[in-house]
KEKEBA-985290 format. One record per residue (C-alpha): chain; residue number from 0; x, y, z. Coordinates in pm, 1 decimal, m for minus. Layout:
// residues N
  chain  resi         u         v         w
      A   NUM         X         Y         Z
...
//
This chain:
// residues 93
  chain  resi         u         v         w
      A     0      m0.5       3.4       5.3
      A     1     188.7     304.0    m119.4
      A     2      88.4     673.3     m93.6
      A     3     m73.3     890.1    m368.6
      A     4     m38.8    1209.6    m513.4
      A     5    m353.9    1367.5    m393.5
      A     6    m360.1    1249.4     m24.8
      A     7      44.2    1240.0      16.2
      A     8     136.3    1123.3     345.8
      A     9    m183.5    1045.5     507.4
      A    10    m237.0     790.2     222.6
      A    11    m112.7     540.1     483.5
      A    12    m454.7     557.1     664.1
      A    13    m637.2     440.7     345.8
      A    14    m980.6     497.9     377.3
      A    15    m996.2     478.7     758.0
      A    16   m1066.9     740.1    1021.8
      A    17   m1269.1     978.6     760.7
      A    18   m1155.7    1260.7     541.6
      A    19   m1139.8    1548.9     809.5
      A    20    m882.0    1359.5    1091.6
      A    21    m664.9    1264.0     747.0
      A    22    m652.8    1624.4     625.0
      A    23    m554.8    1729.6     984.6
      A    24    m283.0    1483.8     989.4
      A    25    m148.0    1591.9     637.3
      A    26    m153.0    1952.4     762.6
      A    27      45.0    1890.3    1074.1
      A    28     292.1    1657.6     915.7
      A    29     374.4    1883.5     622.2
      A    30     437.0    2170.6     873.5
      A    31     648.4    1916.9    1082.5
      A    32     867.3    1838.2     781.6
      A    33     968.0    2176.7     665.8
      A    34    1262.3    2339.7     777.5
      A    35    1242.2    2527.8    1102.3
      A    36    1384.8    2878.2    1158.4
      A    37    1599.8    2972.1    1432.6
      A    38    1445.4    3280.9    1618.4
      A    39    1790.6    3399.0    1727.2
      A    40    2023.6    3383.0    1411.7
      A    41    1748.4    3335.2    1160.1
      A    42    1942.6    3083.8     982.9
      A    43    1700.5    2856.0     806.2
      A    44    1699.4    2442.2     847.6
      A    45    1928.4    2444.7    1143.7
      A    46    1691.3    2368.7    1404.5
      A    47    1637.5    2023.2    1530.1
      A    48    1381.0    1890.9    1780.4
      A    49    1562.4    1714.7    2077.1
      A    50    1245.3    1618.7    2274.3
      A    51     858.2    1725.7    2272.3
      A    52     872.1    2107.2    2271.1
      A    53    1257.1    2133.7    2315.5
      A    54    1451.0    2261.7    2011.2
      A    55    1814.9    2308.5    1942.0
      A    56    1983.2    2524.9    1649.1
      A    57    2300.1    2361.7    1519.5
      A    58    2410.6    2695.3    1420.2
      A    59    2429.9    2917.2    1711.4
      A    60    2378.3    2634.7    1954.3
      A    61    2064.3    2811.5    2126.6
      A    62    1806.7    2554.3    2308.9
      A    63    1448.2    2685.9    2323.1
      A    64    1084.0    2587.8    2386.6
      A    65     851.4    2577.1    2099.2
      A    66     563.9    2352.3    2002.8
      A    67     542.7    1977.5    1976.4
      A    68     552.6    1970.7    1592.9
      A    69     690.0    2304.7    1509.3
      A    70     966.7    2526.1    1663.2
      A    71     737.8    2828.3    1702.0
      A    72     370.4    2839.9    1751.2
      A    73     135.3    3133.3    1633.2
      A    74     m59.9    3133.5    1949.9
      A    75     158.9    3366.6    2165.4
      A    76     318.7    3674.7    2077.0
      A    77     691.1    3715.9    2128.2
      A    78     756.2    4023.5    2358.1
      A    79    1046.5    4284.9    2310.1
      A    80    1266.4    4352.1    2621.7
      A    81    1082.1    4718.3    2631.1
      A    82     736.7    4530.1    2643.3
      A    83     862.9    4309.4    2922.4
      A    84     983.5    4596.1    3128.8
      A    85     653.4    4785.1    3099.8
      A    86     472.6    4463.8    3192.9
      A    87     694.8    4440.3    3505.6
      A    88     620.5    4795.7    3619.3
      A    89     246.8    4732.6    3570.6
      A    90     184.1    4980.5    3275.4
      A    91      63.7    4798.1    2951.1
      A    92      45.3    4992.8    2645.0
//
């Protein structure tokens, strides 16, 4: 049983589980297989996953926390040092 062009990596599930779960798996796996960019040195394809949610850049050596399948999630916002200081003081802009 091989994969086809239209279903790509989710072809291994054949007709099982329904279309929607297979589409979700395909979206997650395609993002996970793409090269990840380092948040510090911005070099592409140098980030590798050490464990679930722990990532390391082979270029600059930084270790950081991220998502389970991708290194940077889109849910949270990265704060600048100035924004962090204003939050610590209690003044939020």
